[in-house]
C-alpha positions in Angstrom: 78.5 -105.5 88.3 78.7 -101.7 88.2 82.0 -100.6 87.6 82.5 -97.7 89.7 83.4 -99.1 93.2 82.7 -96.1 95.5 80.0 -97.5 98.0 77.2 -94.9 99.3 76.4 -95.7 102.9 73.5 -94.4 104.3 74.4 -94.0 108.1 73.5 -92.5 111.4 75.7 -92.4 114.3 75.2 -94.4 117.4 72.7 -96.7 115.3 73.8 -100.2 114.1 74.8 -98.7 110.5 78.0 -98.4 112.6 78.8 -101.8 111.8 79.1 -101.3 107.8 80.8 -97.9 108.6 83.7 -100.3 110.4 83.5 -102.6 107.4 84.2 -100.3 104.9 87.2 -99.0 106.9 88.2 -103.0 107.3 87.8 -103.3 103.5 89.5 -99.9 102.6 86.7 -99.4 100.3 86.0 -95.9 98.3 82.6 -94.7 100.3 80.9 -91.5 100.6 78.3 -91.1 103.6 74.7 -90.2 103.3 74.3 -89.0 107.1 70.6 -89.2 108.4 69.5 -87.5 111.6 67.1 -90.2 113.0 66.3 -88.3 116.3 65.0 -85.5 113.5 63.1 -88.5 111.5 65.4 -88.0 108.2 65.0 -91.8 107.8 61.2 -91.4 107.7 61.2 -88.8 105.2 60.1 -89.8 101.3 63.9 -89.1 99.9 65.1 -92.2 102.3 61.9 -94.4 102.4 62.5 -94.6 98.7 65.8 -96.3 99.4 64.5 -98.4 102.1 60.8 -98.3 102.7 61.5 -99.7 106.5 63.0 -96.5 107.4 66.0 -98.4 109.0 69.8 -97.7 108.4 72.4 -98.9 107.2 71.5 -99.1 103.6 74.2 -98.9 100.9 74.0 -98.1 97.2 76.5 -99.1 94.8 75.7 -98.4 90.7 72.1 -99.4 90.3 72.1 -102.0 93.2 70.8 -100.9 96.7 71.3 -103.4 99.5 69.7 -103.1 103.2 70.1 -105.4 106.4 73.2 -105.2 108.2 74.3 -108.9 107.1 73.2 -108.7 103.6 75.3 -105.4 103.3 78.3 -107.7 105.3 77.8 -110.2 102.8 77.6 -108.0 99.7 80.5 -105.8 100.6 83.1 -108.6 102.0 82.4 -110.3 98.3 82.7 -107.2 96.5 86.2 -106.5 97.8 88.1 -109.9 97.9 91.4 -108.6 98.2 91.0 -107.6 101.8 90.1 -111.1 102.8 87.3 -110.8 104.7 85.1 -113.5 102.9 86.0 -116.8 102.3 85.6 -117.9 98.7 83.0 -120.3 97.3 84.6 -123.7 97.5 87.0 -122.4 100.7 85.9 -125.0 103.8 85.4 -121.8 105.7 82.8 -120.5 103.3 80.0 -122.6 105.1 81.2 -121.3 108.7 81.2 -117.9 107.6 77.8 -118.0 106.4 76.8 -119.7 109.3 77.7 -117.1 111.8 76.6 -114.3 109.8 73.0 -115.7 109.6 73.1 -117.1 113.6 73.6 -113.1 114.2 70.4 -112.4 112.4 68.0 -115.1 113.0 68.8 -115.9 116.5 71.1 -113.4 118.4 69.2 -110.2 117.6 65.8 -111.8 117.9 66.7 -113.1 121.4 68.3 -110.2 122.8 65.1 -108.1 121.3 62.9 -110.2 123.5 65.3 -110.2 126.5 65.5 -106.3 126.3 61.6 -106.3 126.2 61.3 -108.8 129.1 59.1 -110.9 127.2 57.9 -114.4 128.6 59.7 -117.1 127.0 57.5 -118.6 124.2 57.7 -122.5 123.6 60.9 -123.3 121.6 59.2 -124.4 118.9 57.8 -121.2 118.2 61.2 -119.5 118.7 63.7 -119.2 115.8 66.3 -119.1 118.4 65.0 -122.0 120.8 65.7 -120.0 123.8 68.1 -117.1 124.8 70.0 -119.4 126.9 70.8 -122.2 124.5 71.7 -119.1 121.9 74.3 -117.5 124.4 75.9 -121.0 125.3 76.3 -121.6 121.5 77.8 -118.2 120.8 80.5 -118.4 123.9 81.6 -122.2 123.0 82.5 -120.6 119.4 83.8 -117.5 121.0 86.2 -119.9 123.3 87.8 -121.3 120.5 89.2 -117.9 119.7 90.6 -115.5 118.3 87.6 -115.2 115.9 84.6 -116.4 114.8 86.9 -118.6 112.3 89.5 -119.3 114.4 92.9 -117.4 113.3 90.9 -115.7 110.1 89.2 -112.3 110.9 86.3 -111.9 108.8 83.1 -109.8 108.1 81.4 -111.8 110.7 83.4 -110.7 113.3 82.7 -107.1 112.1 78.9 -107.7 112.8 79.5 -109.8 116.0 81.8 -107.1 117.6 79.8 -104.1 116.9 76.7 -106.0 118.3 78.2 -107.3 121.3 79.8 -103.9 122.0 76.5 -102.5 122.3 74.6 -105.6 123.8 76.7 -105.8 126.9 76.9 -101.8 127.1 73.5 -102.0 128.0 73.8 -105.3 129.8 71.5 -106.9 127.8 73.8 -109.5 127.2 76.4 -110.6 130.1 79.8 -109.7 129.5 81.2 -113.2 130.4 84.8 -114.2 130.0 84.7 -115.3 126.5 82.8 -112.3 125.3 85.1 -109.8 127.4 88.0 -111.3 126.0 86.8 -111.2 122.1 85.7 -107.4 122.6 89.3 -106.5 123.8 90.7 -108.3 120.4 88.1 -106.8 118.7 88.7 -102.9 120.1 92.2 -103.3 119.5 91.7 -103.0 115.7 92.9 -99.9 113.9 89.7 -100.1 111.6 87.6 -99.4 114.9 89.3 -96.8 116.2 89.0 -95.3 113.0 85.0 -95.7 112.8 84.4 -95.1 116.3 86.1 -91.5 116.0 84.0 -90.9 112.8 81.0 -92.1 114.5 81.4 -89.7 117.3 82.3 -86.6 115.4 79.1 -86.9 113.4 77.0 -87.8 117.0 78.7 -84.4 118.3 77.6 -82.5 115.1 73.9 -83.6 115.6 74.1 -83.0 119.2 75.5 -79.1 118.6 72.8 -78.7 116.1 
């Protein structure tokens, strides 16, 4: 493992890399930002494609390790800083549910949301990893109703991913703001780290708009 804990986050404001920025704030981790102007296409230039050939954010660099993909970054960082308590340890009964909900976000929620946003005709359930949008949403809200967080009273990196994802998808009316989701987002938005990350992201976005 690299000895230097400083994390380099490749970030662009108002994108899904906000979740990685928020997680770093929640962890109290040392980090530096490499900010990309995606509107100017900086994420499609050779320097960044050498980091992530997909040209997507977020990506992080920690020593010689480069990690891409939102959920992989959450898993990596939360385990890297165990004192923050945002990841159940191996052997903890909550470790399995923690992994379940992180993977559910990437494997079920995001594909279902993208299909819904694109107004695609539903395919046969056997052909879709998430089955169907309504069942995905019912599974999600049933878990949120148990509250206050995905693992009950324990806030984890899973909530960082879900909070930011639900914030954006409800804002754009892709996901309905059902009572369970609304209550969850109110709890999420009240966290101090959310205010810090949102302010930093807004400052970066304002700088791009002024340029």
